[in-house]
py3Dmol code that shows the C-alpha trace and the ligand (Angstrom):
import py3Dmol

protein = """\
ATOM      1  CA  MET A   1      15.398  -9.718  -1.781  1.00  0.00           C
ATOM      2  CA  SER A   2      17.088  -6.706  -0.202  1.00  0.00           C
ATOM      3  CA  SER A   3      19.001  -6.912   3.041  1.00  0.00           C
ATOM      4  CA  ALA A   4      16.506  -4.370   4.447  1.00  0.00           C
ATOM      5  CA  SER A   5      13.635  -6.806   4.050  1.00  0.00           C
ATOM      6  CA  ARG A   6      15.426  -9.324   6.263  1.00  0.00           C
ATOM      7  CA  GLN A   7      15.410  -6.774   9.092  1.00  0.00           C
ATOM      8  CA  PRO A   8      12.607  -6.500  11.652  1.00  0.00           C
ATOM      9  CA  TYR A   9      10.018  -3.782  11.042  1.00  0.00           C
ATOM     10  CA  GLY A  10      11.169  -2.073  14.247  1.00  0.00           C
ATOM     11  CA  VAL A  11      14.752  -1.774  13.005  1.00  0.00           C
ATOM     12  CA  ARG A  12      13.590  -0.514   9.624  1.00  0.00           C
ATOM     13  CA  ALA A  13      11.393   2.042  11.429  1.00  0.00           C
ATOM     14  CA  GLN A  14      14.367   3.388  13.340  1.00  0.00           C
ATOM     15  CA  ARG A  15      16.558   3.692  10.265  1.00  0.00           C
ATOM     16  CA  HIS A  16      14.062   4.941   7.736  1.00  0.00           C
ATOM     17  CA  PRO A  17      14.353   8.578   6.614  1.00  0.00           C
ATOM     18  CA  ASN A  18      10.718   8.834   5.511  1.00  0.00           C
ATOM     19  CA  ALA A  19       8.398   9.787   8.396  1.00  0.00           C
ATOM     20  CA  LEU A  20       5.371   7.957   7.032  1.00  0.00           C
ATOM     21  CA  VAL A  21       7.267   4.724   6.342  1.00  0.00           C
ATOM     22  CA  LYS A  22       8.687   4.957   9.841  1.00  0.00           C
ATOM     23  CA  ARG A  23       5.159   5.211  11.206  1.00  0.00           C
ATOM     24  CA  LEU A  24       3.964   2.326   9.061  1.00  0.00           C
ATOM     25  CA  PHE A  25       6.720   0.021  10.317  1.00  0.00           C
ATOM     26  CA  GLU A  26       6.051   1.125  13.899  1.00  0.00           C
ATOM     27  CA  ILE A  27       2.383   0.229  13.485  1.00  0.00           C
ATOM     28  CA  ALA A  28       3.292  -3.204  12.068  1.00  0.00           C
ATOM     29  CA  GLU A  29       5.653  -3.866  14.959  1.00  0.00           C
ATOM     30  CA  ALA A  30       3.272  -2.603  17.655  1.00  0.00           C
ATOM     31  CA  LYS A  31       0.204  -4.457  16.360  1.00  0.00           C
ATOM     32  CA  LYS A  32       2.129  -7.482  15.066  1.00  0.00           C
ATOM     33  CA  THR A  33       0.448  -7.341  11.707  1.00  0.00           C
ATOM     34  CA  ASN A  34       1.400  -6.844   8.084  1.00  0.00           C
ATOM     35  CA  VAL A  35      -2.171  -7.080   6.820  1.00  0.00           C
ATOM     36  CA  THR A  36      -3.788  -4.444   4.642  1.00  0.00           C
ATOM     37  CA  VAL A  37      -7.443  -5.077   4.144  1.00  0.00           C
ATOM     38  CA  SER A  38      -8.869  -4.008   0.812  1.00  0.00           C
ATOM     39  CA  ALA A  39     -12.292  -2.782   1.915  1.00  0.00           C
ATOM     40  CA  ASP A  40     -14.047  -2.892  -1.446  1.00  0.00           C
ATOM     41  CA  VAL A  41     -17.558  -2.343  -0.140  1.00  0.00           C
ATOM     42  CA  THR A  42     -19.987   0.107  -1.651  1.00  0.00           C
ATOM     43  CA  THR A  43     -21.561   2.051   1.220  1.00  0.00           C
ATOM     44  CA  THR A  44     -20.082   4.259   3.927  1.00  0.00           C
ATOM     45  CA  LYS A  45     -21.799   2.253   6.623  1.00  0.00           C
ATOM     46  CA  GLU A  46     -20.234  -1.013   5.443  1.00  0.00           C
ATOM     47  CA  LEU A  47     -16.821   0.643   5.114  1.00  0.00           C
ATOM     48  CA  LEU A  48     -16.861   2.162   8.599  1.00  0.00           C
ATOM     49  CA  ASP A  49     -18.260  -0.997  10.095  1.00  0.00           C
ATOM     50  CA  LEU A  50     -15.473  -3.090   8.536  1.00  0.00           C
ATOM     51  CA  ALA A  51     -12.814  -0.561   9.543  1.00  0.00           C
ATOM     52  CA  ASP A  52     -13.990  -0.655  13.147  1.00  0.00           C
ATOM     53  CA  ARG A  53     -14.225  -4.444  13.378  1.00  0.00           C
ATOM     54  CA  LEU A  54     -10.984  -5.215  11.533  1.00  0.00           C
ATOM     55  CA  GLY A  55      -9.077  -2.164  12.775  1.00  0.00           C
ATOM     56  CA  PRO A  56      -7.284  -3.916  15.663  1.00  0.00           C
ATOM     57  CA  TYR A  57      -5.751  -6.507  13.310  1.00  0.00           C
ATOM     58  CA  ILE A  58      -4.592  -4.425  10.360  1.00  0.00           C
ATOM     59  CA  ALA A  59      -1.770  -2.001   9.613  1.00  0.00           C
ATOM     60  CA  VAL A  60      -3.488  -0.313   6.668  1.00  0.00           C
ATOM     61  CA  ILE A  61      -6.952  -0.077   5.187  1.00  0.00           C
ATOM     62  CA  LYS A  62      -7.072   0.176   1.402  1.00  0.00           C
ATOM     63  CA  THR A  63     -10.027   1.948  -0.160  1.00  0.00           C
ATOM     64  CA  HIS A  64     -11.513   2.504  -3.604  1.00  0.00           C
ATOM     65  CA  ILE A  65     -13.379   5.589  -2.505  1.00  0.00           C
ATOM     66  CA  ASP A  66     -15.054   6.037  -5.907  1.00  0.00           C
ATOM     67  CA  ILE A  67     -16.989   2.786  -5.555  1.00  0.00           C
ATOM     68  CA  LEU A  68     -18.954   4.121  -2.583  1.00  0.00           C
ATOM     69  CA  SER A  69     -22.491   5.045  -3.594  1.00  0.00           C
ATOM     70  CA  ASP A  70     -22.785   7.594  -0.766  1.00  0.00           C
ATOM     71  CA  PHE A  71     -19.361   9.211  -0.325  1.00  0.00           C
ATOM     72  CA  SER A  72     -19.673  12.299   1.887  1.00  0.00           C
ATOM     73  CA  GLU A  73     -18.079  14.251   4.709  1.00  0.00           C
ATOM     74  CA  GLU A  74     -19.225  11.458   7.023  1.00  0.00           C
ATOM     75  CA  THR A  75     -17.067   8.983   5.108  1.00  0.00           C
ATOM     76  CA  ILE A  76     -13.962  11.099   5.601  1.00  0.00           C
ATOM     77  CA  THR A  77     -14.509  11.968   9.259  1.00  0.00           C
ATOM     78  CA  GLY A  78     -15.594   8.419  10.121  1.00  0.00           C
ATOM     79  CA  LEU A  79     -12.616   6.777   8.462  1.00  0.00           C
ATOM     80  CA  THR A  80     -10.142   9.287   9.889  1.00  0.00           C
ATOM     81  CA  LYS A  81     -11.489   8.777  13.410  1.00  0.00           C
ATOM     82  CA  LEU A  82     -11.259   4.992  13.086  1.00  0.00           C
ATOM     83  CA  ALA A  83      -7.695   5.249  11.741  1.00  0.00           C
ATOM     84  CA  GLU A  84      -6.783   7.150  14.909  1.00  0.00           C
ATOM     85  CA  LYS A  85      -8.756   4.862  17.197  1.00  0.00           C
ATOM     86  CA  HIS A  86      -7.156   1.668  15.887  1.00  0.00           C
ATOM     87  CA  ASN A  87      -3.831   3.105  14.725  1.00  0.00           C
ATOM     88  CA  PHE A  88      -3.874   2.176  11.049  1.00  0.00           C
ATOM     89  CA  LEU A  89      -3.059   4.110   7.886  1.00  0.00           C
ATOM     90  CA  ILE A  90      -5.407   4.781   4.974  1.00  0.00           C
ATOM     91  CA  PHE A  91      -4.358   3.896   1.432  1.00  0.00           C
ATOM     92  CA  GLU A  92      -6.543   5.102  -1.429  1.00  0.00           C
ATOM     93  CA  ASP A  93      -5.963   2.758  -4.378  1.00  0.00           C
ATOM     94  CA  ARG A  94      -6.872   5.464  -6.911  1.00  0.00           C
ATOM     95  CA  LYS A  95      -4.117   4.491  -9.381  1.00  0.00           C
ATOM     96  CA  PHE A  96      -3.484   7.946 -10.796  1.00  0.00           C
ATOM     97  CA  ILE A  97      -2.584   7.664 -14.465  1.00  0.00           C
ATOM     98  CA  ASP A  98      -2.621  10.938 -16.368  1.00  0.00           C
ATOM     99  CA  ILE A  99      -0.545  13.996 -17.173  1.00  0.00           C
ATOM    100  CA  GLY A 100       0.956  15.832 -14.210  1.00  0.00           C
ATOM    101  CA  ASN A 101      -1.416  18.788 -14.367  1.00  0.00           C
ATOM    102  CA  THR A 102      -4.475  16.532 -14.118  1.00  0.00           C
ATOM    103  CA  VAL A 103      -3.266  14.218 -11.369  1.00  0.00           C
ATOM    104  CA  GLN A 104      -2.372  17.166  -9.157  1.00  0.00           C
ATOM    105  CA  LYS A 105      -6.032  18.243  -9.279  1.00  0.00           C
ATOM    106  CA  GLN A 106      -7.290  14.686  -8.781  1.00  0.00           C
ATOM    107  CA  TYR A 107      -5.082  14.237  -5.729  1.00  0.00           C
ATOM    108  CA  HIS A 108      -5.410  17.561  -3.929  1.00  0.00           C
ATOM    109  CA  GLY A 109      -8.948  18.985  -3.889  1.00  0.00           C
ATOM    110  CA  GLY A 110     -11.655  17.759  -6.238  1.00  0.00           C
ATOM    111  CA  ALA A 111     -14.778  15.838  -5.271  1.00  0.00           C
ATOM    112  CA  LEU A 112     -12.943  13.141  -3.346  1.00  0.00           C
ATOM    113  CA  ARG A 113     -10.394  15.330  -1.457  1.00  0.00           C
ATOM    114  CA  ILE A 114      -7.966  12.407  -1.436  1.00  0.00           C
ATOM    115  CA  SER A 115      -4.974  14.296  -0.017  1.00  0.00           C
ATOM    116  CA  GLU A 116      -7.055  15.260   3.004  1.00  0.00           C
ATOM    117  CA  TRP A 117      -7.617  11.748   4.321  1.00  0.00           C
ATOM    118  CA  ALA A 118      -5.413   9.218   2.472  1.00  0.00           C
ATOM    119  CA  HIS A 119      -1.931   8.777   3.930  1.00  0.00           C
ATOM    120  CA  ILE A 120      -0.920   6.635   0.977  1.00  0.00           C
ATOM    121  CA  ILE A 121      -1.805   6.899  -2.707  1.00  0.00           C
ATOM    122  CA  ASN A 122      -0.538   5.082  -5.788  1.00  0.00           C
ATOM    123  CA  CYS A 123       0.096   5.829  -9.415  1.00  0.00           C
ATOM    124  CA  SER A 124       1.040   4.079 -12.614  1.00  0.00           C
ATOM    125  CA  VAL A 125       4.141   5.287 -14.432  1.00  0.00           C
ATOM    126  CA  LEU A 126       2.576   4.699 -17.841  1.00  0.00           C
ATOM    127  CA  PRO A 127       2.462   8.474 -18.451  1.00  0.00           C
ATOM    128  CA  GLY A 128       6.199   8.729 -17.719  1.00  0.00           C
ATOM    129  CA  GLU A 129       8.231  10.428 -15.037  1.00  0.00           C
ATOM    130  CA  GLY A 130       6.035  13.550 -14.980  1.00  0.00           C
ATOM    131  CA  ILE A 131       3.278  11.863 -12.999  1.00  0.00           C
ATOM    132  CA  VAL A 132       5.613  11.090 -10.103  1.00  0.00           C
ATOM    133  CA  GLU A 133       7.190  14.515 -10.296  1.00  0.00           C
ATOM    134  CA  ALA A 134       3.756  16.198 -10.250  1.00  0.00           C
ATOM    135  CA  LEU A 135       2.455  14.294  -7.224  1.00  0.00           C
ATOM    136  CA  ALA A 136       5.731  14.794  -5.338  1.00  0.00           C
ATOM    137  CA  GLN A 137       5.616  18.491  -6.173  1.00  0.00           C
ATOM    138  CA  THR A 138       2.088  18.867  -4.784  1.00  0.00           C
ATOM    139  CA  ALA A 139       3.036  17.101  -1.578  1.00  0.00           C
ATOM    140  CA  SER A 140       6.092  19.263  -1.043  1.00  0.00           C
ATOM    141  CA  SER A 141       4.486  22.585  -1.895  1.00  0.00           C
ATOM    142  CA  PRO A 142       4.440  25.147   0.973  1.00  0.00           C
ATOM    143  CA  ASP A 143       0.626  25.289   0.962  1.00  0.00           C
ATOM    144  CA  PHE A 144       0.166  21.520   1.178  1.00  0.00           C
ATOM    145  CA  PRO A 145      -0.949  21.133   4.794  1.00  0.00           C
ATOM    146  CA  TYR A 146      -0.260  17.418   5.309  1.00  0.00           C
ATOM    147  CA  GLY A 147       3.506  17.573   4.874  1.00  0.00           C
ATOM    148  CA  PRO A 148       5.508  14.422   5.572  1.00  0.00           C
ATOM    149  CA  ASP A 149       2.401  12.474   6.555  1.00  0.00           C
ATOM    150  CA  ARG A 150       1.738  11.484   2.934  1.00  0.00           C
ATOM    151  CA  GLY A 151       3.414   9.009   0.578  1.00  0.00           C
ATOM    152  CA  LEU A 152       3.192   7.403  -2.850  1.00  0.00           C
ATOM    153  CA  LEU A 153       3.442   3.793  -3.972  1.00  0.00           C
ATOM    154  CA  ILE A 154       4.339   3.124  -7.575  1.00  0.00           C
ATOM    155  CA  LEU A 155       2.256   0.464  -9.240  1.00  0.00           C
ATOM    156  CA  ALA A 156       5.134  -1.558 -10.672  1.00  0.00           C
ATOM    157  CA  GLU A 157       3.298  -4.805 -11.404  1.00  0.00           C
ATOM    158  CA  MET A 158      -0.288  -6.038 -11.459  1.00  0.00           C
ATOM    159  CA  THR A 159      -1.808  -9.332 -10.416  1.00  0.00           C
ATOM    160  CA  SER A 160      -4.305  -9.682 -13.241  1.00  0.00           C
ATOM    161  CA  LYS A 161      -3.815 -12.248 -15.979  1.00  0.00           C
ATOM    162  CA  GLY A 162      -1.936 -10.890 -18.991  1.00  0.00           C
ATOM    163  CA  SER A 163      -0.809  -7.757 -17.131  1.00  0.00           C
ATOM    164  CA  LEU A 164       1.367  -5.500 -19.269  1.00  0.00           C
ATOM    165  CA  ALA A 165       3.026  -3.963 -16.221  1.00  0.00           C
ATOM    166  CA  THR A 166       6.224  -5.965 -16.744  1.00  0.00           C
ATOM    167  CA  GLY A 167       9.744  -5.588 -18.155  1.00  0.00           C
ATOM    168  CA  GLU A 168      10.608  -2.024 -19.167  1.00  0.00           C
ATOM    169  CA  TYR A 169       7.538  -0.670 -17.387  1.00  0.00           C
ATOM    170  CA  THR A 170       8.568  -2.264 -14.082  1.00  0.00           C
ATOM    171  CA  LYS A 171      12.124  -1.087 -14.593  1.00  0.00           C
ATOM    172  CA  ALA A 172      10.933   2.500 -15.110  1.00  0.00           C
ATOM    173  CA  SER A 173       8.889   2.176 -11.905  1.00  0.00           C
ATOM    174  CA  VAL A 174      12.043   1.381  -9.960  1.00  0.00           C
ATOM    175  CA  ASP A 175      13.931   4.177 -11.691  1.00  0.00           C
ATOM    176  CA  TYR A 176      11.366   6.821 -10.720  1.00  0.00           C
ATOM    177  CA  ALA A 177      11.089   5.450  -7.190  1.00  0.00           C
ATOM    178  CA  ARG A 178      14.836   5.886  -6.802  1.00  0.00           C
ATOM    179  CA  LYS A 179      14.715   9.369  -8.269  1.00  0.00           C
ATOM    180  CA  TYR A 180      11.820  10.597  -6.082  1.00  0.00           C
ATOM    181  CA  ARG A 181      12.542   8.536  -3.021  1.00  0.00           C
ATOM    182  CA  GLY A 182      11.458  11.268  -0.604  1.00  0.00           C
ATOM    183  CA  PHE A 183       7.776  10.997  -1.521  1.00  0.00           C
ATOM    184  CA  VAL A 184       7.849   7.502  -3.035  1.00  0.00           C
ATOM    185  CA  MET A 185       7.572   4.970  -0.207  1.00  0.00           C
ATOM    186  CA  GLY A 186       7.744   1.866  -2.337  1.00  0.00           C
ATOM    187  CA  PHE A 187       5.821  -0.314  -4.728  1.00  0.00           C
ATOM    188  CA  ILE A 188       2.725  -2.309  -5.400  1.00  0.00           C
ATOM    189  CA  SER A 189       4.298  -5.423  -6.819  1.00  0.00           C
ATOM    190  CA  THR A 190       4.149  -9.171  -6.571  1.00  0.00           C
ATOM    191  CA  ARG A 191       7.771  -9.432  -5.343  1.00  0.00           C
ATOM    192  CA  ALA A 192      10.716  -7.407  -4.079  1.00  0.00           C
ATOM    193  CA  LEU A 193      12.204  -5.186  -6.784  1.00  0.00           C
ATOM    194  CA  THR A 194      15.487  -4.098  -5.251  1.00  0.00           C
ATOM    195  CA  GLU A 195      17.445  -6.378  -7.565  1.00  0.00           C
ATOM    196  CA  VAL A 196      16.112  -4.532 -10.610  1.00  0.00           C
ATOM    197  CA  GLN A 197      18.994  -2.755 -12.325  1.00  0.00           C
ATOM    198  CA  THR A 198      17.939   0.668 -13.505  1.00  0.00           C
ATOM    199  CA  ASP A 199      19.608   2.559 -16.345  1.00  0.00           C
ATOM    200  CA  VAL A 200      19.330   6.080 -15.033  1.00  0.00           C
ATOM    201  CA  THR A 201      19.451   5.952 -11.264  1.00  0.00           C
ATOM    202  CA  THR A 202      21.526   3.900  -8.883  1.00  0.00           C
ATOM    203  CA  ALA A 203      20.177   2.355  -5.702  1.00  0.00           C
ATOM    204  CA  ALA A 204      21.093   4.223  -2.538  1.00  0.00           C
ATOM    205  CA  GLU A 205      23.109   2.136  -0.103  1.00  0.00           C
ATOM    206  CA  ASP A 206      20.367   2.374   2.495  1.00  0.00           C
ATOM    207  CA  GLU A 207      17.553   1.756  -0.019  1.00  0.00           C
ATOM    208  CA  ASP A 208      14.477   0.433   1.755  1.00  0.00           C
ATOM    209  CA  PHE A 209      11.340   0.580  -0.374  1.00  0.00           C
ATOM    210  CA  VAL A 210       8.175  -0.879   1.090  1.00  0.00           C
ATOM    211  CA  VAL A 211       6.562  -3.658  -0.938  1.00  0.00           C
ATOM    212  CA  PHE A 212       2.773  -4.036  -0.853  1.00  0.00           C
ATOM    213  CA  THR A 213       1.416  -7.127  -2.589  1.00  0.00           C
ATOM    214  CA  THR A 214      -2.179  -7.449  -3.738  1.00  0.00           C
ATOM    215  CA  GLY A 215      -3.865 -10.613  -4.939  1.00  0.00           C
ATOM    216  CA  VAL A 216      -3.566 -12.432  -1.628  1.00  0.00           C
ATOM    217  CA  ASN A 217      -6.060 -15.115  -0.706  1.00  0.00           C
ATOM    218  CA  LEU A 218      -5.856 -18.188   1.489  1.00  0.00           C
ATOM    219  CA  SER A 219      -8.526 -20.265  -0.158  1.00  0.00           C
ATOM    220  CA  SER A 220      -8.776 -19.287  -3.821  1.00  0.00           C
ATOM    221  CA  LYS A 221      -6.424 -19.294  -6.826  1.00  0.00           C
ATOM    222  CA  GLY A 222      -8.229 -16.525  -8.695  1.00  0.00           C
ATOM    223  CA  ASP A 223     -11.568 -15.194  -9.901  1.00  0.00           C
ATOM    224  CA  LYS A 224     -13.470 -15.333 -13.185  1.00  0.00           C
ATOM    225  CA  LEU A 225     -12.231 -11.898 -14.269  1.00  0.00           C
ATOM    226  CA  GLY A 226      -8.509 -12.607 -14.373  1.00  0.00           C
ATOM    227  CA  GLN A 227      -7.463 -11.967 -10.771  1.00  0.00           C
ATOM    228  CA  GLN A 228      -4.613 -14.316  -9.740  1.00  0.00           C
ATOM    229  CA  TYR A 229      -3.936 -15.083  -6.090  1.00  0.00           C
ATOM    230  CA  GLN A 230      -1.052 -16.223  -3.957  1.00  0.00           C
ATOM    231  CA  THR A 231      -1.114 -17.011  -0.250  1.00  0.00           C
ATOM    232  CA  PRO A 232       0.081 -14.645   2.497  1.00  0.00           C
ATOM    233  CA  ARG A 233       3.077 -16.923   3.062  1.00  0.00           C
ATOM    234  CA  SER A 234       4.163 -16.980  -0.564  1.00  0.00           C
ATOM    235  CA  ALA A 235       3.729 -13.195  -0.902  1.00  0.00           C
ATOM    236  CA  ILE A 236       5.953 -12.561   2.131  1.00  0.00           C
ATOM    237  CA  GLU A 237       8.516 -15.112   0.930  1.00  0.00           C
ATOM    238  CA  ARG A 238       8.713 -13.270  -2.392  1.00  0.00           C
ATOM    239  CA  GLY A 239       9.401  -9.988  -0.660  1.00  0.00           C
ATOM    240  CA  ALA A 240       6.069  -8.421   0.326  1.00  0.00           C
ATOM    241  CA  ASP A 241       6.270  -6.301   3.459  1.00  0.00           C
ATOM    242  CA  PHE A 242       2.508  -5.853   3.540  1.00  0.00           C
ATOM    243  CA  ILE A 243      -0.071  -8.256   2.158  1.00  0.00           C
ATOM    244  CA  ILE A 244      -3.291  -6.870   0.733  1.00  0.00           C
ATOM    245  CA  ALA A 245      -6.403  -9.028   0.880  1.00  0.00           C
ATOM    246  CA  GLY A 246      -9.923  -8.055  -0.090  1.00  0.00           C
ATOM    247  CA  ARG A 247     -12.576 -10.717  -0.653  1.00  0.00           C
ATOM    248  CA  GLY A 248     -10.567 -13.300   1.263  1.00  0.00           C
ATOM    249  CA  ILE A 249     -11.315 -11.215   4.343  1.00  0.00           C
ATOM    250  CA  TYR A 250     -14.382  -9.002   3.871  1.00  0.00           C
ATOM    251  CA  ALA A 251     -16.414 -11.620   1.996  1.00  0.00           C
ATOM    252  CA  ALA A 252     -15.569 -14.440   4.438  1.00  0.00           C
ATOM    253  CA  PRO A 253     -18.428 -15.746   6.585  1.00  0.00           C
ATOM    254  CA  ASP A 254     -16.686 -14.155   9.589  1.00  0.00           C
ATOM    255  CA  PRO A 255     -14.352 -11.326   8.492  1.00  0.00           C
ATOM    256  CA  VAL A 256     -12.847 -10.952  11.977  1.00  0.00           C
ATOM    257  CA  GLU A 257     -11.883 -14.625  12.092  1.00  0.00           C
ATOM    258  CA  ALA A 258     -10.533 -14.328   8.545  1.00  0.00           C
ATOM    259  CA  VAL A 259      -8.394 -11.265   9.256  1.00  0.00           C
ATOM    260  CA  LYS A 260      -6.917 -13.040  12.276  1.00  0.00           C
ATOM    261  CA  GLN A 261      -5.918 -15.962  10.048  1.00  0.00           C
ATOM    262  CA  TYR A 262      -4.277 -13.720   7.447  1.00  0.00           C
ATOM    263  CA  ARG A 263      -2.536 -11.836  10.219  1.00  0.00           C
ATOM    264  CA  GLN A 264      -1.186 -15.005  11.757  1.00  0.00           C
ATOM    265  CA  GLU A 265       0.064 -16.489   8.492  1.00  0.00           C
ATOM    266  CA  GLY A 266       1.508 -13.155   7.357  1.00  0.00           C
ATOM    267  CA  TRP A 267       3.245 -12.592  10.682  1.00  0.00           C
ATOM    268  CA  GLU A 268       4.690 -16.097  10.890  1.00  0.00           C
ATOM    269  CA  ALA A 269       6.069 -15.813   7.353  1.00  0.00           C
ATOM    270  CA  TYR A 270       7.600 -12.457   8.279  1.00  0.00           C
ATOM    271  CA  LEU A 271       9.217 -13.906  11.410  1.00  0.00           C
ATOM    272  CA  ALA A 272      10.637 -16.753   9.335  1.00  0.00           C
ATOM    273  CA  ARG A 273      12.013 -14.265   6.809  1.00  0.00           C
ATOM    274  CA  ILE A 274      13.832 -12.212   9.426  1.00  0.00           C
ATOM    275  CA  GLY A 275      15.067 -15.408  11.041  1.00  0.00           C
ATOM    276  CA  ALA A 276      13.290 -14.853  14.337  1.00  0.00           C
ATOM    277  CA  SER A 277      12.051 -17.760  16.442  1.00  0.00           C
ATOM    278  CA  GLN A 278       8.289 -18.099  16.623  1.00  0.00           C
TER     279      GLN A 278
END
"""
ligand_1 = """\
22
LIG
P -9.386 -9.128 -3.853
O -10.795 -9.149 -3.417
O -8.386 -9.562 -2.758
O -9.134 -9.815 -5.172
O -9.087 -7.559 -4.078
C -7.855 -7.101 -4.522
C -7.791 -5.598 -4.401
O -6.500 -5.158 -4.799
C -8.777 -4.848 -5.267
O -9.132 -3.663 -4.574
C -8.001 -4.515 -6.501
O -8.444 -3.310 -7.093
C -6.600 -4.340 -5.963
N -5.522 -4.695 -6.889
C -5.341 -5.960 -7.399
O -6.109 -6.874 -7.112
N -4.289 -6.233 -8.231
C -3.381 -5.294 -8.582
O -2.449 -5.568 -9.318
C -3.574 -3.998 -8.026
C -4.628 -3.731 -7.196
Br -2.358 -2.676 -8.419
"""
view = py3Dmol.view(width=600, height=400)
view.addModel(protein, "pdb")
view.setStyle({"model": 0}, {"cartoon": {"style": "trace"}})
view.addModel(ligand_1, "xyz")
view.setStyle({"model": 1}, {"stick": {}})
view.zoomTo()
view.show()
């Protein structure tokens, strides 16, 4: 685990050169939460309702906007307003995976207008370096109106059984993150990746990539379709800065009670990691 991940979020916020990461750490510190809820519901009403009820307890909401049956302007304005009201960021888990020219159009414009409302996006590096270069280029172009308020996570590992996002693939993820570290905020991975030795790039001395870990659940080990879970505590111990939980929270009998539990376990594990007394 990197020395950065043993520092408090507040200290990392102060030191971080990326404006969006700074804001993310400030939110975590202010709201005492490292929970990202994966709001995998299928109507705008359910999404906005969840965002409003869980908003006070989360740092980030993660969406799969293409699973909504009624995506519209109302979805965007509603979610944006709730993000401001409760001070959380929006992460669209679109997993871009195509040639640069295509992903630029999928990200900025198109039917889903992702760049307009999602602070954070992610991509796979299966297509090679060009995908990261293309997304970074769009975000830094003079006519991109959202400037430093946008960032990219590289999908370096996956939680599903038999995942092929391992070895050389994961190594390339770290390489490209290091190369495009202005726009790349960090990784989706099951553990910290700072120890990964890359061939092309070298880690900056002040390297501080944010680690988001999916597949987090307090009461289940997995599902029937290959999902594999770990607990909030184990994810944080392995290097997650933010834990992502979906069904464990939104499908619980009382999602507000559930999010409070994840928040508490995630926060206690974080305090233990930074060596703070509880
Ligand atoms: P769950 O209900 O907590 O299993 O939902 C997990 C969410 O995280 C869901 O939206 C997945 O698409 C997402 N996910 C994942 O589960 N595993 C991964 O490796 C990645 C994303 Br990347």
